[in-house]
C-alpha positions as CSV (number, residue, x, y, z in Angstrom):
1,M,96.6,77.0,130.1
2,D,93.3,79.1,131.2
3,L,92.4,81.3,128.1
4,I,89.6,84.3,127.8
5,T,87.5,82.1,125.4
6,R,85.9,83.0,122.4
7,R,82.6,83.0,124.3
8,Q,83.6,85.3,126.8
9,F,85.2,87.9,124.6
10,A,81.9,87.6,122.4
11,Q,79.9,88.3,125.8
12,L,82.4,91.2,126.6
13,A,82.1,92.7,123.1
14,G,78.2,92.3,123.2
15,T,77.8,94.3,126.1
16,G,79.2,97.2,124.0
17,V,79.8,100.7,125.2
18,V,77.2,103.5,125.4
19,A,77.8,105.8,122.6
20,L,78.6,109.4,124.1
21,S,77.5,112.4,122.5
22,L,80.2,113.3,119.5
23,G,81.6,116.5,121.4
24,G,82.0,114.4,124.3
25,V,84.0,111.6,122.6
26,L,86.4,114.0,120.3
27,A,86.8,116.4,123.4
28,G,90.5,115.3,123.9
29,C,91.4,116.2,120.1
30,A,92.0,120.2,119.9
31,G,91.1,121.6,116.8
32,G,87.9,119.7,116.1
33,S,88.3,117.2,113.5
34,G,92.0,117.2,113.8
35,G,94.4,116.4,111.1
36,S,91.6,117.4,108.5
37,G,89.7,120.3,108.2
38,S,86.0,120.0,107.4
39,D,86.8,120.5,103.6
40,G,89.4,117.3,104.0
41,S,92.4,119.4,104.1
42,K,95.6,118.3,105.6
43,G,96.0,119.6,109.0
44,S,94.3,122.4,110.6
45,D,96.0,125.2,113.1
46,D,95.7,125.0,116.6
47,A,94.7,127.9,119.4
48,A,98.4,129.1,119.1
49,G,98.5,129.4,115.0
50,G,100.9,126.3,114.8
51,A,100.4,123.7,112.3
52,R,99.3,120.7,113.6
53,P,101.0,117.2,112.9
54,S,99.2,114.9,110.1
55,Q,96.5,113.4,112.1
56,V,93.5,110.9,111.4
57,I,90.4,110.2,113.2
58,V,89.0,106.8,112.9
59,S,85.8,105.2,114.1
60,M,85.7,101.7,115.3
61,T,82.7,99.5,116.8
62,P,82.5,99.6,120.7
63,G,83.6,96.0,121.0
64,S,87.1,97.1,119.4
65,E,88.3,98.7,122.1
66,P,90.7,96.3,124.4
67,A,88.6,95.5,127.9
68,A,92.0,94.9,129.5
69,G,93.8,97.9,127.8
70,F,96.8,97.5,125.2
71,D,98.1,94.2,126.8
72,P,99.3,91.7,124.3
73,L,99.4,88.9,127.3
74,V,95.7,89.8,127.5
75,S,93.8,90.3,124.2
76,W,95.6,93.2,122.4
77,G,96.0,92.3,118.9
78,C,95.8,88.6,119.4
79,G,92.9,86.0,119.5
80,E,89.5,86.4,117.7
81,H,89.9,89.6,116.2
82,V,93.8,89.8,115.1
83,H,95.4,92.7,114.1
84,E,99.0,94.3,114.4
85,P,99.4,95.7,117.9
86,L,101.0,99.1,116.6
87,I,102.0,100.2,120.4
88,Q,104.4,96.9,120.2
89,S,106.9,95.2,117.9
90,T,106.4,91.8,116.8
91,L,108.5,88.9,115.5
92,I,107.5,89.0,112.2
93,V,104.7,90.4,110.1
94,T,102.8,89.4,106.9
95,D,102.6,91.7,104.1
96,A,99.8,92.3,101.7
97,D,100.1,89.1,100.1
98,L,100.2,87.4,103.7
99,N,103.9,86.2,102.9
100,F,106.1,86.5,106.5
101,K,108.7,89.3,106.6
102,N,111.1,89.8,109.5
103,D,110.5,92.7,112.1
104,L,112.2,92.0,115.4
105,A,113.2,88.8,113.8
106,T,116.6,88.9,111.7
107,S,116.2,85.3,111.0
108,Y,113.8,82.2,111.8
109,E,114.1,78.5,111.3
110,C,112.4,75.3,112.2
111,S,113.7,72.0,113.3
112,E,113.2,69.0,111.2
113,D,110.8,67.3,114.0
114,G,109.0,70.7,114.1
115,M,109.7,71.0,117.9
116,T,111.9,74.2,118.1
117,W,111.9,77.1,116.5
118,T,114.8,79.8,116.4
119,F,114.9,83.0,116.2
120,G,117.3,85.7,115.8
121,I,116.8,89.2,117.2
122,R,118.1,92.8,115.9
123,D,120.0,94.4,118.6
124,D,119.0,98.1,117.8
125,V,115.6,98.3,119.4
126,R,114.7,100.3,122.3
127,F,111.4,100.4,124.0
128,T,109.9,103.9,124.8
129,D,111.3,104.3,128.2
130,G,115.1,104.1,126.8
131,Q,115.9,100.2,127.5
132,P,117.1,98.0,124.7
133,L,114.9,95.2,123.5
134,T,116.5,91.9,123.7
135,A,115.7,87.8,123.3
136,H,115.1,88.1,126.9
137,D,112.1,90.1,126.5
138,V,110.6,87.6,123.7
139,A,110.8,84.6,126.0
140,F,109.3,86.8,128.9
141,T,106.5,87.3,126.6
142,I,106.0,84.4,125.0
143,N,106.0,82.4,128.4
144,G,103.6,85.2,130.2
145,I,101.2,84.3,127.5
146,V,101.5,80.5,127.9
147,N,101.4,80.7,131.8
148,A,98.8,83.2,131.9
149,E,95.7,82.7,133.5
150,A,93.6,85.5,131.2
151,S,95.0,85.3,127.5
152,E,93.1,85.3,124.6
153,C,96.4,84.4,122.6
154,D,96.4,80.4,122.2
155,L,100.0,79.1,122.7
156,S,98.7,75.7,124.2
157,M,100.9,74.2,122.0
158,V,104.4,76.0,123.1
159,R,106.2,74.4,126.0
160,E,108.4,77.3,126.7
161,A,110.8,80.0,125.2
162,V,114.2,80.2,126.3
163,A,116.7,83.2,125.6
164,V,120.0,81.4,124.6
165,D,121.7,85.1,124.5
166,D,120.5,88.5,124.1
167,A,120.1,87.9,120.4
168,T,118.8,84.6,120.1
169,V,115.4,82.9,121.3
170,E,114.1,79.2,121.0
171,I,110.8,78.3,121.2
172,H,110.1,74.6,122.3
173,M,106.8,73.0,121.0
174,S,104.7,70.4,122.7
175,K,103.6,69.4,119.2
176,P,104.3,70.6,115.7
177,F,102.4,73.6,114.8
178,N,103.7,75.7,112.0
179,A,100.6,78.1,112.3
180,L,102.4,79.2,115.1
181,L,103.9,82.1,112.6
182,Y,100.4,83.6,112.0
183,T,100.2,83.9,115.5
184,L,103.4,85.5,116.3
185,A,102.9,88.2,113.6
186,V,100.4,89.8,115.9
187,V,101.7,89.0,119.4
188,G,103.7,92.1,120.6
189,I,106.8,91.8,122.6
190,V,106.6,93.5,125.8
191,P,109.4,94.6,128.1
192,E,109.9,92.3,131.2
193,H,111.5,95.0,133.5
194,A,108.4,97.3,132.8
195,Y,105.6,94.7,132.7
196,G,103.1,94.6,135.6
197,E,99.8,95.6,137.0
198,G,98.4,98.3,135.1
199,Y,100.3,97.6,131.7
200,G,97.3,97.6,129.6
201,A,96.2,101.4,130.6
202,N,100.0,102.4,130.3
203,P,101.8,100.6,127.9
204,V,105.8,100.4,126.8
205,G,106.6,99.3,123.6
206,S,109.1,99.7,120.6
207,G,106.3,99.7,117.8
208,R,105.3,102.5,115.6
209,Y,103.3,104.6,117.9
210,L,103.1,105.4,121.5
211,L,99.3,105.5,123.5
212,E,99.3,109.3,124.3
213,Q,95.6,108.9,125.8
214,W,92.8,106.5,126.5
215,D,89.5,107.6,127.8
216,K,87.7,104.4,128.5
217,G,84.7,103.9,126.5
218,Q,85.4,106.9,124.0
219,Q,88.6,107.0,122.6
220,A,92.3,105.9,122.5
221,I,94.9,108.4,121.0
222,L,97.9,107.0,119.5
223,V,101.3,109.2,118.6
224,A,104.2,108.6,116.4
225,N,107.3,106.7,118.4
226,P,110.1,109.3,117.8
227,D,112.6,106.4,118.5
228,Y,111.1,104.0,116.2
229,Y,113.9,101.7,114.5
230,G,111.8,101.1,111.3
231,E,110.4,103.8,108.6
232,A,109.3,106.8,110.8
233,P,105.1,107.0,110.4
234,K,103.8,109.4,107.8
235,M,100.5,109.5,109.9
236,E,101.7,111.1,113.1
237,R,98.6,110.9,115.0
238,V,95.6,108.5,115.2
239,V,92.5,109.2,117.0
240,V,90.3,106.2,117.5
241,V,87.0,106.9,118.7
242,F,84.6,103.9,119.8
243,M,80.7,104.0,118.7
244,E,77.5,102.0,117.4
245,E,77.0,102.1,113.9
246,D,74.7,105.1,113.5
247,A,76.9,107.2,115.6
248,S,79.4,106.2,113.1
249,L,77.2,107.5,110.2
250,A,76.4,110.8,112.1
251,A,79.8,111.5,112.9
252,A,80.7,111.1,109.4
253,Q,78.1,113.1,108.1
254,S,78.9,116.1,110.4
255,G,82.6,116.0,109.4
256,Q,83.9,115.0,112.7
257,V,85.7,111.8,111.7
258,D,88.2,110.9,108.7
259,V,87.3,107.5,108.4
260,A,83.7,105.6,109.6
261,Y,83.0,102.0,109.9
262,T,79.6,101.3,108.3
263,A,77.6,98.2,107.1
264,A,75.7,97.4,104.1
265,T,72.6,98.9,105.7
266,Y,74.1,102.4,105.6
267,A,76.1,102.1,102.4
268,A,74.0,104.2,100.4
269,N,74.1,107.0,102.8
270,Q,77.4,108.0,101.7
271,P,78.1,111.4,103.0
272,A,79.4,114.4,100.8
273,G,83.3,114.6,100.7
274,Y,83.7,110.9,101.4
275,D,84.3,107.6,99.3
276,L,82.9,104.3,100.3
277,L,86.0,102.3,100.8
278,N,85.4,98.3,100.7
279,C,87.8,96.1,102.1
280,A,87.9,92.6,100.7
281,S,87.5,89.9,103.7
282,V,87.6,86.5,105.0
283,D,85.1,87.3,107.5
284,S,83.0,84.4,106.9
285,R,79.3,83.8,107.8
286,G,78.1,80.3,108.2
287,I,76.0,77.7,110.1
288,S,77.2,74.9,112.0
289,L,75.4,71.6,111.3
290,P,75.7,69.0,114.2
291,C,76.4,65.7,112.9
292,V,75.8,63.3,115.5
293,P,72.5,62.3,116.8
294,A,70.6,63.6,119.7
295,G,71.6,62.1,123.1
296,G,75.0,62.5,124.0
297,T,76.8,65.2,125.9
298,K,80.1,67.2,125.4
299,S,82.5,69.5,128.0
300,D,84.1,72.6,126.9
301,E,85.5,75.6,128.9
302,G,81.7,76.6,130.2
303,G,81.0,73.2,131.2
304,E,79.0,70.1,130.1
305,Y,76.2,70.4,127.5
306,A,73.9,68.2,125.4
307,V,75.1,67.3,121.9
308,G,73.3,66.4,118.8
309,N,70.7,66.7,116.4
310,D,68.5,64.2,114.5
311,V,67.9,66.1,111.6
312,T,71.6,67.3,110.8
313,C,73.2,64.2,111.8
314,D,71.7,62.8,108.4
315,L,74.3,63.2,106.0
316,A,71.7,63.7,103.0
317,V,70.1,66.8,105.0
318,R,73.7,68.5,105.6
319,Q,74.4,68.0,101.8
320,A,70.9,69.0,100.4
321,I,71.5,72.1,102.4
322,N,74.7,73.1,101.1
323,Y,73.4,72.6,97.7
324,G,70.0,74.0,98.3
325,I,71.1,77.2,99.6
326,D,71.5,80.2,97.2
327,R,74.5,81.9,97.8
328,E,74.5,85.0,95.8
329,R,70.6,85.8,96.7
330,M,71.8,85.6,100.0
331,I,74.4,88.5,99.7
332,E,72.0,90.4,97.4
333,N,68.9,90.4,100.0
334,V,71.3,90.5,103.1
335,L,74.4,92.1,102.6
336,N,72.6,94.4,99.4
337,G,75.5,92.9,97.5
338,Y,78.2,93.9,99.7
339,G,79.9,90.5,99.7
340,T,81.5,87.9,98.1
341,V,80.1,84.1,98.2
342,A,81.8,81.7,100.5
343,Y,82.3,78.0,100.6
344,S,84.4,77.8,103.6
345,V,86.1,79.6,106.5
346,G,89.3,80.5,104.0
347,D,88.1,81.2,100.6
348,G,90.8,82.6,98.4
349,M,93.5,81.5,101.2
350,P,96.3,79.8,100.0
351,W,95.4,76.8,102.1
352,S,91.4,76.6,100.9
353,S,90.6,74.1,98.6
354,P,88.5,74.6,95.2
355,D,86.6,71.4,96.1
356,M,84.6,73.4,98.6
357,R,82.8,75.4,96.1
358,C,79.5,74.3,95.7
359,E,77.0,75.2,93.3
360,T,73.0,75.9,93.9
361,D,71.3,73.0,92.4
362,T,68.1,72.8,94.1
363,E,66.9,69.8,92.4
364,K,69.9,67.9,93.5
365,A,69.2,69.0,97.0
366,K,65.7,67.7,96.8
367,R,66.6,64.4,95.5
368,L,69.1,63.7,98.2
369,L,66.2,64.2,100.5
370,D,63.9,62.1,98.5
371,D,66.7,59.3,98.3
372,A,67.4,59.3,101.9
373,G,63.7,58.6,103.0
374,W,62.8,62.3,103.7
375,V,59.0,62.4,102.5
376,L,57.4,65.6,102.0
377,G,54.3,65.8,104.4
378,A,50.9,67.8,103.9
379,D,52.3,70.8,105.6
380,G,55.1,71.1,103.2
381,V,57.6,69.8,106.1
382,R,59.8,66.4,105.1
383,E,59.2,63.9,107.8
384,K,61.5,60.2,108.0
385,A,60.8,57.6,110.5
386,G,58.7,59.7,112.7
387,V,61.4,62.5,112.8
388,R,60.0,66.1,111.1
389,A,62.8,67.8,109.6
390,S,62.2,70.8,111.6
391,L,65.3,72.8,112.9
392,S,66.0,75.8,115.4
393,L,68.5,78.1,114.1
394,Y,70.2,80.3,116.5
395,Y,71.7,83.4,116.0
396,A,73.1,86.5,118.6
397,A,70.8,88.8,119.4
398,G,71.6,92.4,118.5
399,D,73.3,91.4,115.2
400,S,71.4,92.5,112.2
401,V,73.2,90.8,109.6
402,R,73.1,87.6,111.2
403,Q,69.5,88.0,111.8
404,A,68.7,88.6,108.3
405,I,71.0,85.9,107.4
406,A,69.1,83.4,109.8
407,A,65.3,84.7,108.2
408,E,66.9,84.3,104.7
409,F,68.0,80.7,105.4
410,A,64.6,79.9,106.8
411,D,63.1,81.3,103.6
412,Q,65.2,79.1,101.2
413,M,64.7,76.0,103.1
414,E,61.2,76.0,102.9
415,G,61.2,75.4,99.6
416,L,63.1,72.3,100.2
417,G,60.7,71.3,103.0
418,I,62.9,71.9,105.6
419,E,61.4,73.8,108.7
420,V,63.5,76.2,110.3
421,N,62.4,78.2,113.3
422,V,64.7,81.4,113.6
423,K,65.7,82.2,117.5
424,G,67.5,85.6,118.5
425,A,69.4,85.0,122.0
426,S,71.9,86.5,124.2
427,W,75.3,84.7,123.9
428,D,74.5,83.3,127.8
429,D,71.2,81.7,126.4
430,L,72.9,80.5,122.8
431,Y,75.7,78.7,123.8
432,P,73.5,75.9,125.7
433,H,72.6,75.1,122.0
434,Q,76.2,75.2,120.6
435,F,75.8,71.6,120.1
436,T,72.8,70.5,119.5
437,D,71.3,73.3,117.0
438,P,72.5,74.8,114.0
439,V,74.0,78.5,114.8
440,V,74.8,81.3,112.6
441,W,78.6,82.1,112.9
442,G,81.1,84.6,112.3
443,W,84.6,83.7,111.7
444,G,87.8,84.2,109.5
445,T,91.3,85.0,110.2
446,N,94.4,85.4,108.0
447,A,95.5,82.1,109.1
448,P,94.7,78.3,108.5
449,V,94.2,77.8,112.1
450,E,90.2,78.4,112.1
451,T,90.0,75.6,109.5
452,Y,91.9,73.4,112.3
453,N,89.8,75.0,114.9
454,L,86.5,74.5,113.1
455,L,87.1,70.7,111.3
456,Y,89.7,69.0,114.2
457,S,88.1,66.3,116.1
458,Q,89.5,68.1,119.3
459,G,89.4,71.8,117.7
460,S,87.8,74.7,119.8
461,G,85.2,75.8,117.2
462,N,84.1,71.9,116.6
463,Y,80.5,73.2,117.1
464,A,79.4,70.5,114.5
465,C,80.7,67.7,116.7
466,Y,82.7,66.5,113.6
467,E,85.1,63.7,113.8
468,N,86.9,62.2,110.7
469,A,90.0,60.5,111.4
470,A,91.4,60.8,107.9
471,V,90.8,64.6,108.1
472,D,92.7,64.9,111.9
473,D,95.6,63.1,110.5
474,Y,95.8,65.8,107.3
475,L,95.6,68.4,109.9
476,D,98.0,67.1,111.8
477,E,100.4,66.6,109.0
478,A,100.5,70.2,107.5
479,L,101.0,71.7,111.1
480,S,104.2,69.2,111.6
481,K,105.9,70.9,108.3
482,P,108.8,73.0,109.3
483,N,108.1,74.9,105.7
484,V,104.7,76.6,106.2
485,G,104.1,76.6,102.3
486,D,104.7,72.8,102.2
487,S,101.6,72.1,104.3
488,F,99.0,73.9,102.2
489,D,98.2,70.5,99.8
490,L,97.4,68.8,103.2
491,W,95.0,71.7,104.2
492,K,93.0,71.1,101.2
493,K,93.1,67.6,101.6
494,A,91.4,67.7,104.8
495,Q,89.0,69.5,103.1
496,W,88.3,67.1,100.2
497,D,91.0,64.5,99.0
498,G,88.8,62.9,96.5
499,A,87.1,60.4,98.5
500,T,86.5,62.3,102.1
501,G,86.6,65.4,103.8
502,A,84.8,68.1,105.2
503,A,83.4,69.5,101.7
504,P,79.6,69.7,100.8
505,Q,79.8,66.4,98.7
506,G,81.6,64.9,101.6
507,D,80.7,65.1,105.3
508,A,79.1,68.7,105.2
509,P,79.2,69.6,108.7
510,W,79.1,73.6,107.9
511,V,77.2,75.5,105.5
512,W,79.0,78.6,104.2
513,F,77.4,81.7,102.7
514,A,79.3,84.9,102.2
515,N,82.6,86.7,103.3
516,V,81.2,90.2,104.7
517,D,82.8,93.4,103.0
518,H,84.4,95.4,105.5
519,L,82.9,98.8,104.6
520,Y,84.3,102.4,105.4
521,F,83.3,106.0,104.6
522,V,86.7,107.7,103.7
523,R,87.5,111.6,103.5
524,E,88.0,111.9,99.9
525,S,91.8,113.9,100.3
526,L,92.9,110.9,102.6
527,K,95.1,108.1,101.0
528,V,94.4,104.5,102.7
529,A,97.2,102.2,102.0
530,E,96.8,98.7,100.1
531,Q,94.8,96.5,102.7
532,K,95.2,92.8,103.6
533,P,92.2,90.6,103.5
534,H,90.3,91.8,106.7
535,P,89.6,88.8,109.3
536,H,86.5,88.7,111.5
537,G,85.9,91.8,113.4
538,H,85.2,95.5,112.1
539,G,88.1,97.4,113.7
540,W,91.5,97.5,114.4
541,S,92.8,95.6,111.1
542,L,91.7,98.4,109.2
543,V,95.0,100.4,110.6
544,N,97.6,97.7,110.3
545,N,99.3,100.1,108.3
546,V,98.0,103.5,109.2
547,D,101.8,104.6,109.4
548,Q,101.6,104.7,105.6
549,W,98.4,106.4,105.2
550,S,98.6,110.0,104.0
551,W,96.7,113.1,103.2
552,A,96.4,114.6,99.8
């Protein structure tokens, strides 16, 4: 299956969308700030004097706008920046504690060998064109993703979906993969009878909201689905405007949005009449440390690339970096304190291991380097067998947080005798270095699949070129468990089983720093419902439960 890759998605998001004037962006919203007046009150009167429905205006990053529209078979709701699709229903959902709950499904079970999932489908759901939703639509959607030439959703572990009857669908696997449930919680079901070219711009779904209007590059407007089978949304209209950070701040300062995303560098500029909402995240920042010597090659979807690094291939260097970094200092200097220390890509999740924790110990880091034969030179840079402990560290140009992380990392490594040359680059220029040099990456979802992608020898995110047969075995065994909860201990063992694993005291293929807090300016009179931990990507995950938001 051909996918829109993480690389391609990052390139699309990196192009951005030029922020238009605020007047132009909100031109489709009669009554200015819509659901709330400038004083934050609920609703405002339109030109005819009638009461407007409950409405909220939310700013999001330009990269949050779905390039292919609101099409789950391409990227809407799934892929790297996961979120509930809102316009379409899903088989299951996750609650604030990430427990699975039925949505379209009335029941589900997995065969003992992990190769067949069976879902019962409720019979009271209709698409917005009046046609019933059946198991045939579910099978159509899943098979459409599996066979799509351009899908960001990874269902490569699925062989096919079969509608047994109108109320039962079976998903036949090519290999056991219980993390499928996390993916299905964000895959919106589309109608077989109404899917085709142009669907992304005019989606037909059965979810909580309808797409009322989409002005590309500017805004998307969702309205409550009057025929929704579940609890009616409290927030009847959701206006999403796409803008850069500085424009988002300006929109809040002028009272033109009700929720404005922001970053740590802007957090002190809290507008009058707004609270600062701080959402915990699993949006992790870390650096890959290539584990093999230079000289090899590796192929991925973009072609064949050089592999290996003669400095980070030394285990002592990778472990020293993990022990030598002061993560608290990193968070304070780079994020102004708006973040939490991270030791893995999934800290705090049920599958994360406490053995990933690595307290700062610069003396231990120096001893590791000394004992491994890395001798401090007159210029303050260590050397071993003619190899200088000098690294190039790449980050995506234009990302101020990653740039600051790279600079802080270089400053801290200097104290260990490791020279770090920071290099900002476009994604096109960065990817040729993905397997040879350390790179500042952003990862994180509410699912263990990213641990798999980063640590599995054939994982799609294995930029560290890490291979450990025991880790692969643990990950395979974890995914084969019919009950997801039974897999968590195996995920932890892949990180550290007491003798081997990816932990800092083990193979240390990555060094992790922080989970970045997701910050929003929110109008004081707006009640935002309890949030799940936010995944990577500062966008639609905030409005997963916008139907439960309300005005005071």
